C-alpha positions in Angstrom: 128.4 70.3 81.1 126.5 67.0 80.9 122.9 66.6 81.9 123.7 65.0 85.3 125.9 68.0 86.1 123.0 70.4 85.5 120.9 68.2 87.7 123.4 68.3 90.5 123.7 72.1 90.3 119.9 72.4 90.6 119.8 69.9 93.4 122.6 71.7 95.3 120.7 75.0 94.9 117.2 73.6 95.4 116.2 76.0 98.1 117.2 79.1 96.0 115.5 77.5 93.0 112.2 77.0 94.9 112.3 80.5 96.5 112.8 82.3 93.1 110.2 80.1 91.5 107.6 80.8 94.1 108.3 84.5 94.3 108.1 84.9 90.5 104.8 83.0 90.3 103.4 85.0 93.2 104.5 88.3 91.6 102.9 87.4 88.2 99.7 86.2 89.8 99.4 89.3 92.0 100.6 91.9 89.5 98.6 90.8 86.5 94.9 90.8 87.3 92.8 89.7 84.3 89.0 90.0 84.4 87.3 87.1 86.2 85.3 84.5 84.4 81.6 85.2 83.6 79.3 87.1 81.3 80.3 90.6 80.1 78.1 93.6 79.4 79.4 96.8 77.8 77.9 100.4 77.9 79.2 103.4 75.9 79.3 107.0 77.1 79.8 110.0 74.8 81.8 112.9 76.3 83.6 116.0 75.2 86.4 115.2 77.6 86.7 111.4 77.8 89.9 111.6 79.9 88.1 113.5 82.6 85.2 111.1 82.6 87.6 108.1 82.7 89.4 109.5 85.7 86.2 110.0 87.6 84.8 106.6 86.8 88.0 104.9 87.9 87.7 106.5 91.3 86.8 104.7 94.5 83.9 107.1 95.1 82.0 105.8 92.0 82.7 102.2 93.0 81.5 102.8 96.5 78.4 104.6 95.4 77.6 101.8 92.9 78.1 99.1 95.6 75.9 101.0 98.0 73.1 101.3 95.3 73.3 97.6 94.6 73.3 96.6 98.2 76.8 95.0 98.2 80.4 96.0 99.1 83.1 97.6 97.0 85.3 94.5 97.6 82.7 92.3 95.8 82.8 94.6 92.7 86.6 94.9 92.6 88.0 93.5 89.4 84.5 93.1 87.8 84.3 96.5 86.2 86.7 97.7 83.5 86.6 101.3 82.2 88.5 102.2 79.0 88.8 105.2 76.7 88.1 105.0 73.0 90.1 108.0 71.8 89.1 107.7 68.2 85.4 108.1 68.8 85.5 110.2 72.0 83.8 107.5 74.0 84.3 105.9 77.4 83.4 102.2 77.4 82.4 100.4 80.7 82.5 96.6 80.8 81.0 94.8 83.7 81.4 91.0 84.4 79.0 89.0 86.4 77.8 85.4 86.8 74.7 85.9 84.6 74.0 88.2 81.6 71.2 90.0 83.5 73.5 90.7 86.4 76.2 92.0 84.1 73.8 94.4 82.4 72.4 95.6 85.7 75.9 96.2 87.1 77.2 98.1 84.0 74.1 100.4 83.8 74.2 101.1 87.5 77.9 101.9 87.4 77.5 104.3 84.3 74.6 106.1 85.9 76.4 106.5 89.2 79.6 107.7 87.4 77.8 110.3 85.3 76.0 111.6 88.4 79.3 112.0 90.3 80.9 113.6 87.3 78.1 116.1 86.8 78.2 116.9 90.5 81.8 117.8 90.2 81.3 119.9 87.1 78.3 121.7 88.7 80.3 122.3 91.8 83.1 124.0 89.9 80.7 126.0 87.7 78.5 127.2 90.6 81.3 128.1 92.9 81.8 131.5 91.1 78.0 132.1 91.1 77.7 131.4 94.8 80.6 133.7 95.5 78.9 136.6 93.5 75.6 135.8 95.2 77.3 136.2 98.6 78.9 139.5 97.7 75.6 140.7 96.3 73.8 139.9 99.5 76.4 141.8 101.5 76.3 144.8 99.1 72.5 144.8 99.3 72.7 144.9 103.0 75.1 147.8 102.9 72.7 149.6 100.5 69.7 149.0 102.8 71.7 150.4 105.7 72.8 153.5 103.7 69.2 154.2 102.5 67.9 153.7 106.1 70.5 156.1 107.5 69.7 158.7 104.8 65.9 158.4 105.4 66.4 158.8 109.2 68.7 161.8 108.7 66.2 163.5 106.4 63.3 162.9 108.8 65.3 164.2 111.7 67.0 167.3 110.1 64.5 168.2 107.4 67.5 169.1 105.2 67.3 168.9 101.4 69.6 169.5 98.5 68.6 171.6 95.5 68.7 170.0 92.1 71.7 172.2 91.1 73.7 171.2 94.2 72.7 167.6 93.8 73.9 167.5 90.2 77.2 169.3 91.1 77.7 166.8 93.9 77.1 163.9 91.6 79.5 165.3 89.0 82.1 165.8 91.8 81.7 162.3 93.0 82.1 160.9 89.5 85.2 163.0 89.0 86.7 161.8 92.3 86.0 158.2 91.3 87.6 158.7 87.9 90.6 160.4 89.6 91.0 157.4 92.0 90.9 155.0 89.1 93.4 157.0 87.2 95.8 157.1 90.2 95.5 153.4 90.6 96.2 152.9 86.9 99.2 155.2 87.0 100.6 153.2 90.0 100.3 150.0 88.1 102.0 151.6 85.1 104.8 152.9 87.3 105.3 149.4 88.8 105.5 147.8 85.3 107.8 150.5 84.1 110.2 149.9 87.1 110.2 146.2 86.3 111.0 146.9 82.6 113.8 149.3 83.6 115.3 146.5 85.8 115.3 144.1 82.8 116.7 146.8 80.5 119.6 147.5 83.0 120.7 143.9 82.6 120.7 144.0 78.8 122.0 147.4 77.9 122.0 151.0 79.3 119.1 153.2 78.2 118.5 157.0 77.9 114.7 156.9 77.8 114.2 159.3 80.7 116.6 161.9 79.4 115.1 161.7 75.9 111.5 162.2 77.2 112.5 165.3 79.2 114.6 166.9 76.4 112.2 166.2 73.5 110.3 169.4 72.8 107.7 167.7 70.5 106.9 165.2 73.3 106.5 168.0 75.8 104.1 169.9 73.4 102.0 166.8 72.8 101.8 166.2 76.6 100.6 169.8 77.2 98.0 169.5 74.4 96.8 166.2 76.0 96.2 167.9 79.3 94.2 170.6 77.7 92.1 168.1 75.8 91.5 166.1 79.0 90.2 169.3 80.7 87.9 170.0 77.8 86.7 166.5 77.7 85.8 166.6 81.4 83.9 169.8 80.8 81.9 168.3 78.0 81.1 165.2 80.0 79.6 167.5 82.7 76.8 168.6 80.3 76.8 165.9 77.5 76.8 162.1 77.2 79.4 159.9 75.5 77.5 160.0 72.2 77.7 163.7 71.8 79.7 164.9 68.8 82.0 167.1 70.9 82.9 164.2 73.2 83.5 161.9 70.3 85.7 164.5 68.6 87.8 165.1 71.8 88.3 161.4 72.3 89.4 161.0 68.7 91.9 163.9 69.0 93.3 162.4 72.3 93.9 159.0 70.6 95.7 160.7 67.7 97.9 162.7 70.1 98.8 159.4 72.0 99.8 157.8 68.8 101.9 160.8 67.8 103.6 160.8 71.2 104.5 157.1 70.8 105.9 157.8 67.3 108.0 160.7 68.5 109.5 158.7 71.4 110.2 155.6 69.2 111.8 157.8 66.6 114.1 159.5 69.0 115.0 156.4 71.0 115.6 154.3 67.9 118.0 156.8 66.6 120.0 156.7 69.7 119.9 152.9 70.2 123.1 151.0 69.2 123.2 147.3 68.6 120.9 144.6 67.4 119.8 143.0 70.7 116.3 141.6 70.1 115.6 141.3 73.8 116.6 144.8 74.4 114.5 146.0 71.4 111.5 144.2 72.7 111.9 145.6 76.3 112.5 149.0 74.8 109.3 148.9 72.9 107.4 147.8 76.0 109.0 150.7 77.9 107.9 153.2 75.2 104.3 151.9 75.4 104.4 152.3 79.2 105.8 155.8 78.9 103.0 156.8 76.6 100.5 155.2 78.8 101.9 157.0 81.9 101.9 160.3 80.0 98.3 159.7 79.0 97.2 158.8 82.5 99.1 161.7 84.0 97.3 164.1 81.6 94.0 162.5 82.5 94.7 163.0 86.2 95.7 166.7 85.7 92.6 167.2 83.6 90.4 165.7 86.3 92.1 167.7 89.0 91.4 170.9 87.1 87.8 169.9 86.5 87.5 169.2 90.3 88.9 172.6 91.2 86.5 174.3 88.8 83.5 172.2 90.1 84.3 172.9 93.7 84.7 176.6 93.0 81.2 176.7 91.5 79.6 174.8 94.5 78.1 177.2 97.1 79.2 176.9 100.7 77.1 174.1 102.3 75.8 174.1 105.8 76.6 171.3 108.2 73.3 169.5 107.6 73.7 169.8 103.9 77.2 168.4 104.0 76.1 165.4 106.1 73.2 164.9 103.7 75.5 165.0 100.7 77.8 162.4 102.4 74.9 160.0 103.0 73.6 160.5 99.5 77.0 159.6 98.1 77.2 156.4 100.2 73.7 155.4 98.9 74.8 156.1 95.3 78.0 154.1 95.8 76.2 151.2 97.2 73.6 151.3 94.4 76.4 151.2 91.8 78.0 148.2 93.6 74.7 146.3 93.7 74.1 147.0 90.0 77.6 145.8 89.1 77.3 142.6 91.2 73.9 141.9 89.6 75.5 142.1 86.2 78.2 139.7 87.3 75.6 137.3 88.8 73.7 137.2 85.5 76.9 136.5 83.6 77.9 133.7 86.1 74.4 132.1 85.8 74.7 132.1 82.0 78.2 130.6 82.2 77.0 127.9 84.6 74.2 126.9 82.2 76.7 126.9 79.3 79.1 124.7 81.2 76.5 122.1 82.2 75.0 122.1 78.6 78.4 121.7 76.8 80.3 119.4 79.2 77.7 116.9 80.4 78.3 113.5 79.0 75.5 111.3 77.9 74.8 107.5 77.6 75.3 106.5 73.9 74.6 102.8 74.3 73.1 101.0 77.3 74.7 97.8 78.5 74.1 94.7 76.5 75.5 91.3 77.6 77.5 89.1 75.3 76.1 85.8 74.3 79.0 83.6 75.4 80.7 83.5 78.8 84.3 84.8 79.2 86.6 81.9 80.0 88.9 82.3 83.0 92.4 83.5 82.2 93.9 82.1 85.4 95.4 79.0 83.7 97.3 81.1 81.2 98.5 83.4 83.9 99.7 80.5 86.0 101.5 79.0 83.0 103.2 82.3 82.3 104.3 82.6 85.9 105.6 79.1 85.9 107.6 79.5 82.7 109.0 82.9 83.8 109.7 81.5 87.3 111.5 78.4 86.0 113.7 80.6 83.7 114.6 83.0 86.5 115.1 80.2 89.1 117.4 78.2 86.8 119.4 81.4 86.0 119.7 82.3 89.6 120.8 78.8 90.6 123.5 78.6 87.9 124.7 82.2 88.6 125.0 81.4 92.3 126.9 78.2 91.5 129.2 80.1 89.1 130.3 82.8 91.6 130.6 80.3 94.5 134.2 79.1 95.1 133.2 76.5 97.6 134.8 73.0 96.9 132.1 70.4 96.7 133.4 67.8 94.2 136.6 66.3 93.1 136.5 68.4 89.9 136.2 71.6 92.0 139.3 70.7 94.0 141.3 69.8 91.0 140.3 73.1 89.2 141.1 75.3 92.3 144.4 73.7 93.4 145.7 72.6 90.0 146.9 69.1 90.9 145.1 65.7 90.3 143.0 64.0 93.0 144.1 60.6 94.3 141.0 59.9 96.4 137.6 61.1 97.5 136.4 60.5 101.0 132.6 60.6 101.4 130.9 62.3 104.3 129.8 59.0 106.0 130.0 58.3 109.7 131.9 56.1 110.3 134.0 56.8 107.2 133.8 54.3 104.3 136.6 51.8 104.6 136.7 51.2 100.9 137.5 54.8 100.2 140.7 54.7 102.2 141.6 51.3 100.6 141.2 53.0 97.2 143.3 55.9 98.3 146.1 53.5 99.5 146.0 51.6 96.2 146.2 54.9 94.2 149.2 55.9 96.2 150.9 52.6 95.5 150.1 52.9 91.8 151.1 56.6 91.6 154.2 56.7 93.7 155.4 53.1 94.1 156.9 52.0 97.4 156.7 54.9 99.9 158.5 54.8 103.2 157.1 58.0 104.6 154.1 60.2 103.7 153.1 63.7 105.0 149.4 64.5 105.2 148.6 68.2 105.4 145.6 70.4 104.8 145.1 73.7 103.1 143.2 75.2 106.0 142.4 74.1 109.5 139.3 72.0 109.6 139.9 70.0 106.5 139.9 66.7 108.3 143.6 66.0 107.9 143.9 64.0 111.1 140.9 61.8 110.1 142.4 61.1 106.7 145.9 60.3 108.2 144.6 58.0 110.9 142.3 56.0 108.5 145.0 55.9 105.8 147.5 54.5 108.3 144.9 51.9 109.4 144.4 51.0 105.7 148.1 50.3 105.3 148.1 48.2 108.5 145.1 46.2 107.4 147.0 45.4 104.1 149.8 43.8 106.1 152.2 46.8 106.0 153.5 47.7 109.5 152.7 51.4 109.8 153.6 54.2 112.2 151.2 57.1 112.6 152.9 60.2 114.0 150.7 63.0 115.3 152.9 66.0 114.5 150.2 68.6 115.0 151.2 70.3 118.2 148.6 73.0 117.8 145.5 70.7 117.5 146.5 67.2 118.4 144.1 64.4 117.4 145.5 61.5 119.5 144.5 61.5 123.2 147.2 62.0 125.8 145.6 60.0 128.7 148.1 57.8 130.6 151.0 59.1 128.4 153.1 60.8 131.1 155.5 57.9 131.5 156.0 57.4 127.8 158.2 59.2 125.3 156.4 61.7 123.1 157.3 63.4 119.9 158.0 66.6 121.9 160.5 64.7 124.0 162.3 63.3 120.9 162.5 66.7 119.3 164.1 68.0 122.6 166.7 65.2 122.5 165.2 63.1 125.2 164.4 59.4 124.9 164.6 56.7 122.3 162.4 56.9 119.1 161.4 53.3 119.5 160.1 53.9 123.0 157.7 56.4 121.7 155.8 53.7 119.6 152.5 52.5 121.0 150.4 49.8 119.5 147.1 51.0 117.9 143.7 49.5 117.7 144.5 47.9 114.3 147.2 45.1 114.3 150.4 46.4 112.7 149.6 50.0 113.5 151.8 52.0 115.9 151.1 55.6 117.0 153.4 58.4 118.3 151.6 61.1 120.3 152.7 64.7 120.1 153.1 65.5 123.8 154.3 69.0 124.9 155.4 71.3 122.1 159.1 72.2 122.3 160.5 75.6 121.6 160.5 76.4 117.8 158.8 73.1 116.8 159.3 73.7 113.0 163.0 74.2 113.3 163.5 71.1 115.5 161.3 69.0 113.1 163.5 70.1 110.2 166.6 69.1 112.0 165.5 65.9 113.8 162.9 64.4 111.5 165.4 62.4 109.2 166.9 60.6 112.3 163.5 59.8 113.7 162.2 58.5 110.4 165.2 56.2 110.0 164.7 54.8 113.6 160.9 54.2 113.1 161.5 52.5 109.8 163.5 49.8 111.6 160.3 48.7 113.2 157.8 49.5 110.4 157.6 49.8 106.6 155.5 52.9 106.4 155.4 56.2 108.4 152.4 58.5 108.1 153.0 62.0 109.4 149.9 64.0 110.5 150.9 67.7 110.1 149.1 70.9 110.8 147.5 73.1 108.0 150.1 74.4 105.6 148.6 77.8 105.1 148.9 79.3 108.6 151.6 77.1 110.2 155.3 76.5 109.2 155.6 72.9 110.5 154.3 71.4 107.2 156.9 73.2 105.2 159.6 72.0 107.6 158.6 68.3 107.3 157.8 68.2 103.6 161.4 67.9 102.2 162.1 64.8 104.4 159.0 62.8 103.5 158.9 60.6 100.4 155.6 62.1 99.4 153.1 64.8 100.4 149.3 64.4 100.3 147.2 67.6 100.3 143.8 67.4 102.0 140.9 69.7 100.9 137.7 69.7 102.9 134.5 69.8 100.9 132.4 72.8 101.8 135.4 75.1 102.2 135.8 78.1 99.9 139.6 78.0 99.7 139.8 80.2 96.6 143.4 81.1 95.7 144.7 79.7 99.0 145.0 76.2 97.4 147.3 77.3 94.7 149.3 79.4 97.2 149.9 76.3 99.4 150.8 74.2 96.4 153.4 76.7 95.3 154.9 76.9 98.9 155.2 73.1 99.0 156.9 73.0 95.6 159.4 75.7 96.7 160.1 73.6 99.8 161.1 70.7 97.6 158.1 68.6 98.6 157.0 65.7 96.4 153.3 66.5 95.8 151.6 63.2 95.1 148.0 64.6 94.7 144.8 65.7 96.5 142.4 64.1 98.8 138.9 65.6 98.9 137.4 64.9 102.3 133.7 64.8 103.5 132.2 64.8 100.0 128.4 64.5 99.9 127.3 61.6 97.8 124.8 63.5 95.6 127.6 66.0 94.8 130.2 63.6 93.6 129.7 60.8 91.1 132.4 58.7 92.7 130.2 57.5 95.6 126.7 58.2 94.2 126.1 54.6 93.3 127.9 53.5 96.5 125.5 55.5 98.6 122.6 54.0 96.7 123.5 50.3 96.8 125.8 49.9 99.9 124.7 52.6 102.4 121.0 52.2 101.7 118.7 54.1 104.0 116.3 52.3 106.2 112.9 51.3 105.0 111.1 53.6 107.4 113.0 56.6 106.1 112.3 55.8 102.5 108.6 55.3 103.2 108.5 58.7 105.0 110.2 60.4 102.1 107.9 59.0 99.6 104.8 59.9 101.7 106.0 63.5 102.1 106.6 63.8 98.4 103.1 62.4 97.6 101.4 64.8 100.1 103.4 67.7 98.7 102.3 66.8 95.1 98.7 66.4 96.2 98.7 69.7 98.0 100.2 71.5 95.0 97.7 69.9 92.7 94.8 71.0 94.8 96.1 74.5 95.0 96.5 74.7 91.3 93.0 73.3 90.8 91.5 75.8 93.1 93.2 78.7 91.4 92.3 77.7 87.8 88.9 76.3 88.9 89.6 72.9 87.5 87.2 70.0 87.6 89.4 67.9 89.9 89.2 70.6 92.5 85.4 70.5 92.6 85.6 66.7 92.8 88.0 66.8 95.7 86.0 69.4 97.4 82.8 67.3 97.2 84.7 64.3 98.4 86.1 66.0 101.5 82.8 67.8 102.1 81.0 64.5 102.1 83.4 63.1 104.8 81.9 65.5 107.4 82.7 68.8 109.0 86.0 67.6 110.4 87.4 67.1 106.9 86.0 70.2 105.2 88.4 72.3 103.1 
């Protein structure tokens, strides 16, 4: 393609070009937000978790709090603060941009202080949540203890009952054993649940005989019996001795040895009966053995505790009603005291953890903000340039892609490429039509086909302007001194008016066998031009045209030297194919702006099979900017009026000035300030 062809493609797709260009520039300007121009000040923050500090400082809360502290709005600070993470040094750097160095330092320091305050508040909130929960539970436990002590004091004052030291010690020991039993029962329930889950997983991998092995293993049963005996002995020793007593230590050591022996016996037996090398099954099997050992140990502990409880209850004397109530109230007080003591320990641990968290996770300011010596230039010009370059590339690509996939005929070259035959003439879209164009078409017909006696003019599709071309071509022959007959053979969409034609012979009458062909001739507006109107369509017009047209042409040529037949479109109607073999030549009309696609070649092939003599194409209603044939003609012959030219130039100048002012405002150019001062000096009515 030559340069002027590229230009015409862009001009033809100018609105798409402008739309893509503006959208691209707008997207680049909106999506890429560089820092504004001004002075920059940077502060550094040292933190153990820079990512967490970065996420907090980039929040809207910190920006809003900073704006509130400085007496401004968050919108005014938007885009003037940049927070980045320095991963190598574990730092968070905050850069603030303002109009003066002092303002930049003030903004950066205020933002850092506010961000650290918000971050520490969030950390403290998470660390103190557990402490506040423990404190609440401690207050409720203390209230329960106070209520239990008050109830015990009231009962003692009212009943005068008291427990002997021996009974009190026995009750305390019984209470401790019951608590140990409840804890052991809960532990065994947990072990049973885990064992059931492990059995379910084992059933999916491989069948197991763990239960049968445990029941049938005599060594395991002996170890379990010894464990129960040792648990009973341990409980008895704990009733009179502490954990540090040698007897208690020896019993616990022996219990641990028996538990290891039990695990070894179970693994030895189960491993000997396990077949296969499934690692998943082996791991589950090991877990099941551990759970079985744990269940056996807990069961032995429960049985030992139950035996100790029975022995303790047997040694307790029978208590009166008052003593039993006093014992119950005493147990409630003791239980509440233990709960309070445990919660106090948890509170102390939570307070220590809170202090550790605040001491280890609190970031600190490493460097306060210091403004740079030089101002940061605006990056808007670069951004605008990038947007324009990218927009131009995308707009040109979109325009040429749209033109490539578009099959609409706009130029002579398009018609020749689509239909496959040469063009003899191009008719511009002028109103009235350019006379010179039809004179050139007539001369091309004379040069290409010699002396023609009859010519059929048909279109590819309806709406191609076939009747306009036929009428003006016949007039061109008449103006050249060639007597010409124009026959309107388009019964479906006639172009010649039928007013005052009832008494004359029409083409429909002639095809029906009525009237003389010479009587159907009527003088036209151009000297030497005769017209034949279509009239009413006969039955089967295509068949009658094929049969009667040679006789009619011979009769009309007695009066004229040229007959131009105006036929209907060849694609949907059969009349054109019926007339084509009898005419000396056929001229195919293609309307500019029609997307004919493969229909042009289909019509061409149909006419060739009908033995028509295809002379060439006529491209009708071509816009002068799209076709080089009449570009110069439209410039020098059909010149626009002076007022229209002045209006076009004025609109272009105003558009360029507006675009220049918009660019100047965006990049903060000097000419924008000059124009702003000029318009401001003109008064309030001209302010911009």
